[in-house]
Biopython code that builds the backbone (N, CA, C, O; Angstrom):
import numpy as np
from Bio.PDB.StructureBuilder import StructureBuilder

atoms = [
    (1, "MET", "N", (26.119, 6.379, 6.227)),
    (1, "MET", "CA", (25.941, 5.089, 5.568)),
    (1, "MET", "C", (24.711, 5.172, 4.661)),
    (1, "MET", "O", (23.618, 5.498, 5.123)),
    (2, "GLU", "N", (24.887, 4.884, 3.399)),
    (2, "GLU", "CA", (23.786, 4.896, 2.439)),
    (2, "GLU", "C", (23.258, 3.473, 2.297)),
    (2, "GLU", "O", (23.985, 2.577, 1.869)),
    (3, "LEU", "N", (22.003, 3.269, 2.656)),
    (3, "LEU", "CA", (21.390, 1.945, 2.629)),
    (3, "LEU", "C", (20.281, 1.949, 1.587)),
    (3, "LEU", "O", (19.450, 2.857, 1.574)),
    (4, "THR", "N", (20.257, 0.964, 0.731)),
    (4, "THR", "CA", (19.221, 0.846, -0.289)),
    (4, "THR", "C", (18.523, -0.488, -0.147)),
    (4, "THR", "O", (18.946, -1.351, 0.621)),
    (5, "LEU", "N", (17.438, -0.646, -0.905)),
    (5, "LEU", "CA", (16.714, -1.915, -0.879)),
    (5, "LEU", "C", (17.601, -3.073, -1.322)),
    (5, "LEU", "O", (17.423, -4.203, -0.866)),
    (6, "GLU", "N", (18.553, -2.797, -2.207)),
    (6, "GLU", "CA", (19.433, -3.851, -2.689)),
    (6, "GLU", "C", (20.361, -4.365, -1.582)),
    (6, "GLU", "O", (20.852, -5.492, -1.648)),
    (7, "ASP", "N", (20.598, -3.522, -0.558)),
    (7, "ASP", "CA", (21.465, -3.916, 0.549)),
    (7, "ASP", "C", (20.778, -4.870, 1.521)),
    (7, "ASP", "O", (21.447, -5.515, 2.329)),
    (8, "ILE", "N", (19.461, -4.965, 1.452)),
    (8, "ILE", "CA", (18.700, -5.798, 2.375)),
    (8, "ILE", "C", (18.214, -7.024, 1.625)),
    (8, "ILE", "O", (17.633, -6.911, 0.546)),
    (9, "ASP", "N", (18.451, -8.190, 2.196)),
    (9, "ASP", "CA", (18.009, -9.433, 1.564)),
    (9, "ASP", "C", (16.512, -9.592, 1.813)),
    (9, "ASP", "O", (16.099, -10.095, 2.858)),
    (10, "ILE", "N", (15.697, -9.157, 0.836)),
    (10, "ILE", "CA", (14.244, -9.250, 0.984)),
    (10, "ILE", "C", (13.629, -9.832, -0.279)),
    (10, "ILE", "O", (14.129, -9.643, -1.388)),
    (11, "THR", "N", (12.541, -10.536, -0.076)),
    (11, "THR", "CA", (11.753, -10.998, -1.211)),
    (11, "THR", "C", (10.465, -10.203, -1.310)),
    (11, "THR", "O", (9.775, -10.242, -2.329)),
    (12, "ARG", "N", (10.140, -9.470, -0.225)),
    (12, "ARG", "CA", (8.993, -8.569, -0.217)),
    (12, "ARG", "C", (9.287, -7.465, 0.791)),
    (12, "ARG", "O", (10.038, -7.666, 1.745)),
    (13, "LEU", "N", (8.698, -6.320, 0.575)),
    (13, "LEU", "CA", (8.923, -5.183, 1.453)),
    (13, "LEU", "C", (7.975, -5.276, 2.639)),
    (13, "LEU", "O", (6.757, -5.303, 2.465)),
    (14, "THR", "N", (8.531, -5.324, 3.838)),
    (14, "THR", "CA", (7.741, -5.439, 5.058)),
    (14, "THR", "C", (7.985, -4.221, 5.944)),
    (14, "THR", "O", (8.875, -3.413, 5.679)),
    (15, "LYS", "N", (7.181, -4.103, 7.000)),
    (15, "LYS", "CA", (7.393, -3.025, 7.962)),
    (15, "LYS", "C", (8.784, -3.137, 8.577)),
    (15, "LYS", "O", (9.457, -2.127, 8.783)),
    (16, "ALA", "N", (9.211, -4.351, 8.867)),
    (16, "ALA", "CA", (10.538, -4.551, 9.461)),
    (16, "ALA", "C", (11.634, -4.081, 8.504)),
    (16, "ALA", "O", (12.626, -3.499, 8.941)),
    (17, "ASN", "N", (11.462, -4.328, 7.205)),
    (17, "ASN", "CA", (12.428, -3.852, 6.220)),
    (17, "ASN", "C", (12.445, -2.326, 6.172)),
    (17, "ASN", "O", (13.509, -1.716, 6.066)),
    (18, "LEU", "N", (11.265, -1.713, 6.251)),
    (18, "LEU", "CA", (11.197, -0.255, 6.257)),
    (18, "LEU", "C", (11.916, 0.309, 7.479)),
    (18, "LEU", "O", (12.604, 1.326, 7.382)),
    (19, "VAL", "N", (11.760, -0.342, 8.618)),
    (19, "VAL", "CA", (12.451, 0.089, 9.837)),
    (19, "VAL", "C", (13.960, 0.030, 9.617)),
    (19, "VAL", "O", (14.672, 0.971, 9.969)),
    (20, "GLU", "N", (14.454, -1.068, 9.038)),
    (20, "GLU", "CA", (15.887, -1.206, 8.775)),
    (20, "GLU", "C", (16.389, -0.107, 7.841)),
    (20, "GLU", "O", (17.477, 0.431, 8.046)),
    (21, "ILE", "N", (15.615, 0.223, 6.833)),
    (21, "ILE", "CA", (16.010, 1.265, 5.882)),
    (21, "ILE", "C", (16.091, 2.616, 6.583)),
    (21, "ILE", "O", (17.028, 3.379, 6.349)),
    (22, "LEU", "N", (15.103, 2.922, 7.452)),
    (22, "LEU", "CA", (15.133, 4.191, 8.183)),
    (22, "LEU", "C", (16.321, 4.259, 9.140)),
    (22, "LEU", "O", (16.938, 5.314, 9.291)),
    (23, "VAL", "N", (16.639, 3.147, 9.780)),
    (23, "VAL", "CA", (17.800, 3.112, 10.671)),
    (23, "VAL", "C", (19.058, 3.439, 9.870)),
    (23, "VAL", "O", (19.893, 4.226, 10.314)),
    (24, "GLY", "N", (19.191, 2.832, 8.689)),
    (24, "GLY", "CA", (20.379, 3.038, 7.865)),
    (24, "GLY", "C", (20.456, 4.412, 7.230)),
    (24, "GLY", "O", (21.533, 5.006, 7.172)),
    (25, "LYS", "N", (19.323, 4.933, 6.748)),
    (25, "LYS", "CA", (19.330, 6.213, 6.027)),
    (25, "LYS", "C", (19.290, 7.420, 6.951)),
    (25, "LYS", "O", (19.968, 8.415, 6.695)),
    (26, "LEU", "N", (18.505, 7.347, 8.021)),
    (26, "LEU", "CA", (18.308, 8.513, 8.877)),
    (26, "LEU", "C", (19.093, 8.452, 10.178)),
    (26, "LEU", "O", (19.206, 9.454, 10.883)),
    (27, "GLY", "N", (19.632, 7.289, 10.498)),
    (27, "GLY", "CA", (20.387, 7.154, 11.724)),
    (27, "GLY", "C", (19.522, 7.085, 12.975)),
    (27, "GLY", "O", (20.029, 7.233, 14.087)),
    (28, "LEU", "N", (18.221, 6.862, 12.803)),
    (28, "LEU", "CA", (17.339, 6.697, 13.958)),
    (28, "LEU", "C", (17.600, 5.331, 14.577)),
    (28, "LEU", "O", (18.101, 4.424, 13.913)),
    (29, "ASN", "N", (17.254, 5.188, 15.863)),
    (29, "ASN", "CA", (17.370, 3.850, 16.432)),
    (29, "ASN", "C", (16.148, 3.028, 16.003)),
    (29, "ASN", "O", (15.190, 3.564, 15.445)),
    (30, "LYS", "N", (16.198, 1.730, 16.272)),
    (30, "LYS", "CA", (15.123, 0.849, 15.794)),
    (30, "LYS", "C", (13.766, 1.197, 16.393)),
    (30, "LYS", "O", (12.749, 1.127, 15.703)),
    (31, "ARG", "N", (13.738, 1.574, 17.680)),
    (31, "ARG", "CA", (12.475, 1.909, 18.324)),
    (31, "ARG", "C", (11.841, 3.136, 17.670)),
    (31, "ARG", "O", (10.643, 3.148, 17.388)),
    (32, "GLU", "N", (12.648, 4.160, 17.433)),
    (32, "GLU", "CA", (12.135, 5.373, 16.793)),
    (32, "GLU", "C", (11.661, 5.084, 15.367)),
    (32, "GLU", "O", (10.615, 5.569, 14.936)),
    (33, "SER", "N", (12.435, 4.301, 14.659)),
    (33, "SER", "CA", (12.067, 3.947, 13.284)),
    (33, "SER", "C", (10.771, 3.149, 13.249)),
    (33, "SER", "O", (9.918, 3.386, 12.394)),
    (34, "ALA", "N", (10.619, 2.198, 14.180)),
    (34, "ALA", "CA", (9.399, 1.392, 14.236)),
    (34, "ALA", "C", (8.198, 2.262, 14.570)),
    (34, "ALA", "O", (7.124, 2.072, 13.999)),
    (35, "GLU", "N", (8.359, 3.217, 15.488)),
    (35, "GLU", "CA", (7.275, 4.126, 15.824)),
    (35, "GLU", "C", (6.884, 4.986, 14.629)),
    (35, "GLU", "O", (5.700, 5.242, 14.410)),
    (36, "LEU", "N", (7.866, 5.431, 13.857)),
    (36, "LEU", "CA", (7.605, 6.242, 12.668)),
    (36, "LEU", "C", (6.819, 5.450, 11.620)),
    (36, "LEU", "O", (5.844, 5.947, 11.056)),
    (37, "VAL", "N", (7.247, 4.229, 11.371)),
    (37, "VAL", "CA", (6.561, 3.377, 10.389)),
    (37, "VAL", "C", (5.140, 3.069, 10.859)),
    (37, "VAL", "O", (4.197, 3.149, 10.071)),
    (38, "ASP", "N", (4.981, 2.718, 12.131)),
    (38, "ASP", "CA", (3.654, 2.417, 12.671)),
    (38, "ASP", "C", (2.746, 3.643, 12.610)),
    (38, "ASP", "O", (1.568, 3.527, 12.272)),
    (39, "ALA", "N", (3.286, 4.810, 12.935)),
    (39, "ALA", "CA", (2.490, 6.042, 12.890)),
    (39, "ALA", "C", (2.039, 6.347, 11.463)),
    (39, "ALA", "O", (0.894, 6.743, 11.245)),
    (40, "PHE", "N", (2.927, 6.166, 10.499)),
    (40, "PHE", "CA", (2.582, 6.412, 9.099)),
    (40, "PHE", "C", (1.410, 5.531, 8.667)),
    (40, "PHE", "O", (0.435, 6.025, 8.100)),
    (41, "PHE", "N", (1.504, 4.232, 8.934)),
    (41, "PHE", "CA", (0.442, 3.327, 8.513)),
    (41, "PHE", "C", (-0.844, 3.528, 9.314)),
    (41, "PHE", "O", (-1.939, 3.322, 8.790)),
    (42, "SER", "N", (-0.720, 3.925, 10.561)),
    (42, "SER", "CA", (-1.894, 4.207, 11.377)),
    (42, "SER", "C", (-2.656, 5.416, 10.828)),
    (42, "SER", "O", (-3.879, 5.380, 10.693)),
    (43, "ILE", "N", (-1.926, 6.477, 10.516)),
    (43, "ILE", "CA", (-2.553, 7.680, 9.947)),
    (43, "ILE", "C", (-3.208, 7.353, 8.613)),
    (43, "ILE", "O", (-4.339, 7.761, 8.351)),
    (44, "MET", "N", (-2.496, 6.619, 7.776)),
    (44, "MET", "CA", (-3.021, 6.248, 6.462)),
    (44, "MET", "C", (-4.295, 5.408, 6.614)),
    (44, "MET", "O", (-5.280, 5.649, 5.916)),
    (45, "SER", "N", (-4.281, 4.440, 7.507)),
    (45, "SER", "CA", (-5.452, 3.587, 7.739)),
    (45, "SER", "C", (-6.635, 4.390, 8.269)),
    (45, "SER", "O", (-7.765, 4.214, 7.815)),
    (46, "ASP", "N", (-6.369, 5.279, 9.239)),
    (46, "ASP", "CA", (-7.437, 6.104, 9.813)),
    (46, "ASP", "C", (-8.113, 6.961, 8.749)),
    (46, "ASP", "O", (-9.337, 7.086, 8.729)),
    (47, "LYS", "N", (-7.315, 7.547, 7.873)),
    (47, "LYS", "CA", (-7.864, 8.394, 6.808)),
    (47, "LYS", "C", (-8.714, 7.566, 5.842)),
    (47, "LYS", "O", (-9.791, 8.004, 5.438)),
    (48, "LEU", "N", (-8.247, 6.393, 5.476)),
    (48, "LEU", "CA", (-9.006, 5.541, 4.553)),
    (48, "LEU", "C", (-10.301, 5.051, 5.192)),
    (48, "LEU", "O", (-11.342, 5.031, 4.534)),
    (49, "VAL", "N", (-10.256, 4.657, 6.462)),
    (49, "VAL", "CA", (-11.468, 4.206, 7.163)),
    (49, "VAL", "C", (-12.481, 5.337, 7.216)),
    (49, "VAL", "O", (-13.685, 5.096, 7.137)),
    (50, "ALA", "N", (-12.002, 6.574, 7.351)),
    (50, "ALA", "CA", (-12.889, 7.737, 7.388)),
    (50, "ALA", "C", (-13.410, 8.103, 5.999)),
    (50, "ALA", "O", (-14.204, 9.033, 5.861)),
    (51, "GLY", "N", (-12.967, 7.379, 4.968)),
    (51, "GLY", "CA", (-13.442, 7.616, 3.608)),
    (51, "GLY", "C", (-12.673, 8.684, 2.859)),
    (51, "GLY", "O", (-13.094, 9.110, 1.784)),
    (52, "GLU", "N", (-11.546, 9.125, 3.411)),
    (52, "GLU", "CA", (-10.744, 10.161, 2.766)),
    (52, "GLU", "C", (-9.723, 9.547, 1.815)),
    (52, "GLU", "O", (-9.299, 8.404, 1.985)),
    (53, "GLU", "N", (-9.342, 10.324, 0.820)),
    (53, "GLU", "CA", (-8.311, 9.897, -0.121)),
    (53, "GLU", "C", (-6.946, 10.165, 0.503)),
    (53, "GLU", "O", (-6.754, 11.179, 1.174)),
    (54, "VAL", "N", (-5.998, 9.253, 0.283)),
    (54, "VAL", "CA", (-4.627, 9.441, 0.746)),
    (54, "VAL", "C", (-3.749, 9.567, -0.486)),
    (54, "VAL", "O", (-3.651, 8.641, -1.291)),
    (55, "LYS", "N", (-3.106, 10.733, -0.627)),
    (55, "LYS", "CA", (-2.215, 10.970, -1.761)),
    (55, "LYS", "C", (-0.783, 11.026, -1.277)),
    (55, "LYS", "O", (-0.453, 11.769, -0.352)),
    (56, "LEU", "N", (0.060, 10.238, -1.908)),
    (56, "LEU", "CA", (1.497, 10.300, -1.683)),
    (56, "LEU", "C", (2.072, 10.901, -2.967)),
    (56, "LEU", "O", (2.267, 10.206, -3.964)),
    (57, "THR", "N", (2.334, 12.193, -2.919)),
    (57, "THR", "CA", (2.704, 12.958, -4.108)),
    (57, "THR", "C", (3.780, 12.246, -4.915)),
    (57, "THR", "O", (4.774, 11.768, -4.368)),
    (58, "ASP", "N", (3.569, 12.185, -6.213)),
    (58, "ASP", "CA", (4.466, 11.573, -7.199)),
    (58, "ASP", "C", (4.557, 10.053, -7.090)),
    (58, "ASP", "O", (5.205, 9.415, -7.920)),
    (59, "PHE", "N", (3.921, 9.467, -6.083)),
    (59, "PHE", "CA", (3.953, 8.012, -5.964)),
    (59, "PHE", "C", (2.607, 7.399, -6.299)),
    (59, "PHE", "O", (2.495, 6.642, -7.263)),
    (60, "ALA", "N", (1.566, 7.720, -5.502)),
    (60, "ALA", "CA", (0.279, 7.071, -5.704)),
    (60, "ALA", "C", (-0.815, 7.755, -4.909)),
    (60, "ALA", "O", (-0.560, 8.599, -4.050)),
    (61, "ALA", "N", (-2.036, 7.364, -5.222)),
    (61, "ALA", "CA", (-3.205, 7.798, -4.458)),
    (61, "ALA", "C", (-4.001, 6.551, -4.087)),
    (61, "ALA", "O", (-4.165, 5.640, -4.898)),
    (62, "PHE", "N", (-4.487, 6.526, -2.863)),
    (62, "PHE", "CA", (-5.322, 5.441, -2.368)),
    (62, "PHE", "C", (-6.697, 6.029, -2.095)),
    (62, "PHE", "O", (-6.813, 7.071, -1.449)),
    (63, "GLN", "N", (-7.735, 5.369, -2.583)),
    (63, "GLN", "CA", (-9.103, 5.847, -2.393)),
    (63, "GLN", "C", (-9.983, 4.699, -1.922)),
    (63, "GLN", "O", (-9.733, 3.533, -2.227)),
    (64, "VAL", "N", (-11.024, 5.061, -1.169)),
    (64, "VAL", "CA", (-12.014, 4.070, -0.739)),
    (64, "VAL", "C", (-13.185, 4.154, -1.703)),
    (64, "VAL", "O", (-13.698, 5.239, -1.979)),
    (65, "ARG", "N", (-13.596, 3.020, -2.205)),
    (65, "ARG", "CA", (-14.718, 2.957, -3.127)),
    (65, "ARG", "C", (-15.765, 2.006, -2.563)),
    (65, "ARG", "O", (-15.432, 0.936, -2.053)),
    (66, "SER", "N", (-17.006, 2.393, -2.655)),
    (66, "SER", "CA", (-18.099, 1.521, -2.192)),
    (66, "SER", "C", (-18.637, 0.738, -3.376)),
    (66, "SER", "O", (-19.010, 1.308, -4.401)),
    (67, "LYS", "N", (-18.670, -0.566, -3.219)),
    (67, "LYS", "CA", (-19.219, -1.422, -4.263)),
    (67, "LYS", "C", (-20.603, -1.872, -3.812)),
    (67, "LYS", "O", (-20.790, -2.277, -2.664)),
    (68, "THR", "N", (-21.555, -1.799, -4.708)),
    (68, "THR", "CA", (-22.914, -2.228, -4.384)),
    (68, "THR", "C", (-23.015, -3.743, -4.495)),
    (68, "THR", "O", (-22.173, -4.390, -5.118)),
    (69, "SER", "N", (-24.048, -4.296, -3.886)),
    (69, "SER", "CA", (-24.251, -5.738, -4.009)),
    (69, "SER", "C", (-24.614, -6.048, -5.452)),
    (69, "SER", "O", (-25.167, -5.218, -6.174)),
    (70, "ARG", "N", (-24.287, -7.266, -5.847)),
    (70, "ARG", "CA", (-24.539, -7.652, -7.243)),
    (70, "ARG", "C", (-24.751, -9.156, -7.325)),
    (70, "ARG", "O", (-24.330, -9.905, -6.444)),
    (71, "PRO", "N", (-25.405, -9.583, -8.387)),
    (71, "PRO", "CA", (-25.593, -11.028, -8.555)),
    (71, "PRO", "C", (-24.291, -11.683, -8.993)),
    (71, "PRO", "O", (-23.516, -11.105, -9.754)),
    (72, "GLY", "N", (-24.068, -12.874, -8.511)),
    (72, "GLY", "CA", (-22.888, -13.638, -8.884)),
    (72, "GLY", "C", (-23.250, -15.097, -9.047)),
    (72, "GLY", "O", (-24.419, -15.476, -8.985)),
    (73, "ARG", "N", (-22.234, -15.905, -9.255)),
    (73, "ARG", "CA", (-22.461, -17.330, -9.472)),
    (73, "ARG", "C", (-21.361, -18.114, -8.770)),
    (73, "ARG", "O", (-20.185, -17.766, -8.871)),
    (74, "ASN", "N", (-21.739, -19.159, -8.067)),
    (74, "ASN", "CA", (-20.773, -20.052, -7.431)),
    (74, "ASN", "C", (-20.093, -20.842, -8.551)),
    (74, "ASN", "O", (-20.767, -21.593, -9.257)),
    (75, "PRO", "N", (-18.788, -20.695, -8.733)),
    (75, "PRO", "CA", (-18.119, -21.367, -9.854)),
    (75, "PRO", "C", (-18.129, -22.893, -9.746)),
    (75, "PRO", "O", (-18.040, -23.589, -10.758)),
    (76, "ARG", "N", (-18.237, -23.405, -8.536)),
    (76, "ARG", "CA", (-18.221, -24.850, -8.357)),
    (76, "ARG", "C", (-19.574, -25.475, -8.700)),
    (76, "ARG", "O", (-19.642, -26.497, -9.383)),
    (77, "THR", "N", (-20.656, -24.843, -8.216)),
    (77, "THR", "CA", (-21.979, -25.441, -8.399)),
    (77, "THR", "C", (-22.794, -24.768, -9.502)),
    (77, "THR", "O", (-23.749, -25.347, -10.019)),
    (78, "GLY", "N", (-22.412, -23.548, -9.856)),
    (78, "GLY", "CA", (-23.178, -22.809, -10.850)),
    (78, "GLY", "C", (-24.405, -22.124, -10.274)),
    (78, "GLY", "O", (-25.154, -21.474, -11.003)),
    (79, "ALA", "N", (-24.620, -22.264, -8.962)),
    (79, "ALA", "CA", (-25.793, -21.663, -8.325)),
    (79, "ALA", "C", (-25.639, -20.148, -8.230)),
    (79, "ALA", "O", (-24.546, -19.641, -7.981)),
    (80, "ALA", "N", (-26.741, -19.435, -8.430)),
    (80, "ALA", "CA", (-26.735, -17.980, -8.318)),
    (80, "ALA", "C", (-26.622, -17.570, -6.854)),
    (80, "ALA", "O", (-27.299, -18.132, -5.993)),
    (81, "VAL", "N", (-25.775, -16.600, -6.576)),
    (81, "VAL", "CA", (-25.605, -16.081, -5.215)),
    (81, "VAL", "C", (-25.546, -14.557, -5.274)),
    (81, "VAL", "O", (-25.210, -13.973, -6.305)),
    (82, "GLU", "N", (-25.875, -13.932, -4.160)),
    (82, "GLU", "CA", (-25.799, -12.483, -4.064)),
    (82, "GLU", "C", (-24.449, -12.113, -3.442)),
    (82, "GLU", "O", (-24.129, -12.566, -2.343)),
    (83, "ILE", "N", (-23.665, -11.301, -4.134)),
    (83, "ILE", "CA", (-22.389, -10.817, -3.607)),
    (83, "ILE", "C", (-22.690, -9.512, -2.880)),
    (83, "ILE", "O", (-23.167, -8.552, -3.485)),
    (84, "SER", "N", (-22.411, -9.483, -1.592)),
    (84, "SER", "CA", (-22.784, -8.324, -0.778)),
    (84, "SER", "C", (-21.936, -7.096, -1.115)),
    (84, "SER", "O", (-20.813, -7.208, -1.608)),
    (85, "GLY", "N", (-22.501, -5.930, -0.836)),
    (85, "GLY", "CA", (-21.780, -4.686, -1.031)),
    (85, "GLY", "C", (-20.655, -4.564, -0.022)),
    (85, "GLY", "O", (-20.723, -5.132, 1.068)),
    (86, "ARG", "N", (-19.631, -3.831, -0.382)),
    (86, "ARG", "CA", (-18.493, -3.667, 0.517)),
    (86, "ARG", "C", (-17.691, -2.439, 0.112)),
    (86, "ARG", "O", (-17.882, -1.874, -0.965)),
    (87, "ARG", "N", (-16.794, -2.042, 0.999)),
    (87, "ARG", "CA", (-15.885, -0.941, 0.712)),
    (87, "ARG", "C", (-14.523, -1.533, 0.382)),
    (87, "ARG", "O", (-14.058, -2.450, 1.059)),
    (88, "VAL", "N", (-13.888, -1.011, -0.653)),
    (88, "VAL", "CA", (-12.573, -1.494, -1.060)),
    (88, "VAL", "C", (-11.630, -0.309, -1.226)),
    (88, "VAL", "O", (-12.069, 0.815, -1.467)),
    (89, "VAL", "N", (-10.344, -0.567, -1.097)),
    (89, "VAL", "CA", (-9.328, 0.460, -1.319)),
    (89, "VAL", "C", (-8.782, 0.273, -2.720)),
    (89, "VAL", "O", (-8.429, -0.837, -3.117)),
    (90, "THR", "N", (-8.713, 1.370, -3.472)),
    (90, "THR", "CA", (-8.125, 1.326, -4.809)),
    (90, "THR", "C", (-6.795, 2.070, -4.795)),
    (90, "THR", "O", (-6.594, 2.995, -4.007)),
    (91, "PHE", "N", (-5.911, 1.663, -5.658)),
    (91, "PHE", "CA", (-4.571, 2.237, -5.775)),
    (91, "PHE", "C", (-4.435, 2.800, -7.178)),
    (91, "PHE", "O", (-4.744, 2.123, -8.158)),
    (92, "GLN", "N", (-3.972, 4.038, -7.272)),
    (92, "GLN", "CA", (-3.721, 4.624, -8.582)),
    (92, "GLN", "C", (-2.304, 5.174, -8.581)),
    (92, "GLN", "O", (-1.981, 6.072, -7.804)),
    (93, "ALA", "N", (-1.466, 4.639, -9.446)),
    (93, "ALA", "CA", (-0.072, 5.063, -9.517)),
    (93, "ALA", "C", (0.021, 6.518, -9.956)),
    (93, "ALA", "O", (-0.749, 6.976, -10.800)),
    (94, "GLY", "N", (0.978, 7.239, -9.370)),
    (94, "GLY", "CA", (1.216, 8.629, -9.723)),
    (94, "GLY", "C", (2.062, 8.732, -10.986)),
    (94, "GLY", "O", (2.590, 7.729, -11.465)),
    (95, "PRO", "N", (2.194, 9.943, -11.528)),
    (95, "PRO", "CA", (2.899, 10.126, -12.797)),
    (95, "PRO", "C", (4.372, 9.710, -12.764)),
    (95, "PRO", "O", (4.865, 9.122, -13.726)),
    (96, "LYS", "N", (5.074, 10.006, -11.676)),
    (96, "LYS", "CA", (6.495, 9.637, -11.630)),
    (96, "LYS", "C", (6.663, 8.123, -11.511)),
    (96, "LYS", "O", (7.585, 7.560, -12.101)),
    (97, "LEU", "N", (5.790, 7.458, -10.759)),
    (97, "LEU", "CA", (5.859, 5.999, -10.664)),
    (97, "LEU", "C", (5.547, 5.373, -12.017)),
    (97, "LEU", "O", (6.225, 4.438, -12.442)),
    (98, "LYS", "N", (4.528, 5.884, -12.689)),
    (98, "LYS", "CA", (4.191, 5.364, -14.019)),
    (98, "LYS", "C", (5.365, 5.529, -14.981)),
    (98, "LYS", "O", (5.678, 4.620, -15.750)),
    (99, "ALA", "N", (6.010, 6.690, -14.933)),
    (99, "ALA", "CA", (7.148, 6.945, -15.822)),
    (99, "ALA", "C", (8.300, 5.986, -15.534)),
    (99, "ALA", "O", (8.931, 5.469, -16.456)),
    (100, "ARG", "N", (8.570, 5.750, -14.251)),
    (100, "ARG", "CA", (9.642, 4.803, -13.901)),
    (100, "ARG", "C", (9.308, 3.394, -14.358)),
    (100, "ARG", "O", (10.183, 2.670, -14.832)),
    (101, "LEU", "N", (8.041, 2.997, -14.219)),
    (101, "LEU", "CA", (7.636, 1.672, -14.658)),
    (101, "LEU", "C", (7.791, 1.523, -16.165)),
    (101, "LEU", "O", (8.261, 0.493, -16.648)),
    (102, "GLN", "N", (7.395, 2.553, -16.907)),
    (102, "GLN", "CA", (7.476, 2.504, -18.361)),
    (102, "GLN", "C", (8.926, 2.535, -18.842)),
    (102, "GLN", "O", (9.254, 1.903, -19.846)),
    (103, "SER", "N", (9.787, 3.253, -18.150)),
    (103, "SER", "CA", (11.188, 3.323, -18.571)),
    (103, "SER", "C", (11.932, 2.020, -18.316)),
    (103, "SER", "O", (12.979, 1.772, -18.914)),
    (104, "SER", "N", (11.392, 1.183, -17.424)),
    (104, "SER", "CA", (12.031, -0.102, -17.145)),
    (104, "SER", "C", (11.550, -1.209, -18.084)),
    (104, "SER", "O", (12.078, -2.320, -18.042)),
    (105, "VAL", "N", (10.562, -0.923, -18.927)),
    (105, "VAL", "CA", (10.062, -1.918, -19.875)),
    (105, "VAL", "C", (11.049, -2.011, -21.028)),
    (105, "VAL", "O", (11.492, -1.001, -21.575)),
    (106, "GLN", "N", (11.379, -3.239, -21.381)),
    (106, "GLN", "CA", (12.361, -3.409, -22.461)),
    (106, "GLN", "C", (11.772, -4.043, -23.675)),
    (106, "GLN", "O", (12.473, -4.250, -24.666)),
]
sb = StructureBuilder()
sb.init_structure("model")
sb.init_model(0)
sb.init_chain("A")
sb.init_seg("    ")
for serial, (resi, resn, name, xyz) in enumerate(atoms, 1):
    if name == "N":
        sb.init_residue(resn, " ", resi, " ")
    sb.init_atom(name, np.array(xyz, "f"), 0.0, 1.0, " ", f" {name:<3s}", serial, name[0])
structure = sb.get_structure()
């Protein structure tokens, strides 16, 4: 049975949708599929928390970037505030994803 995203009534891609796709494409049962999806995201999260880059070849790269504190302004009151430093995850599309996105532009 060939299952695609179009076969599933979704408005957004969720872990549950990914589990359904794996059940349909690979023939795994739901428990195995859920464990696979959870393991994938757990590994990805652990690597990012450790400050490592996660590359999904031909799709994208996720990197952790440290932002320093900076001056800001409260938009409601106009008062100056200090925006604290933090770590953020950045997403960079890979070449094949970029090509697919550009080919769909009309």
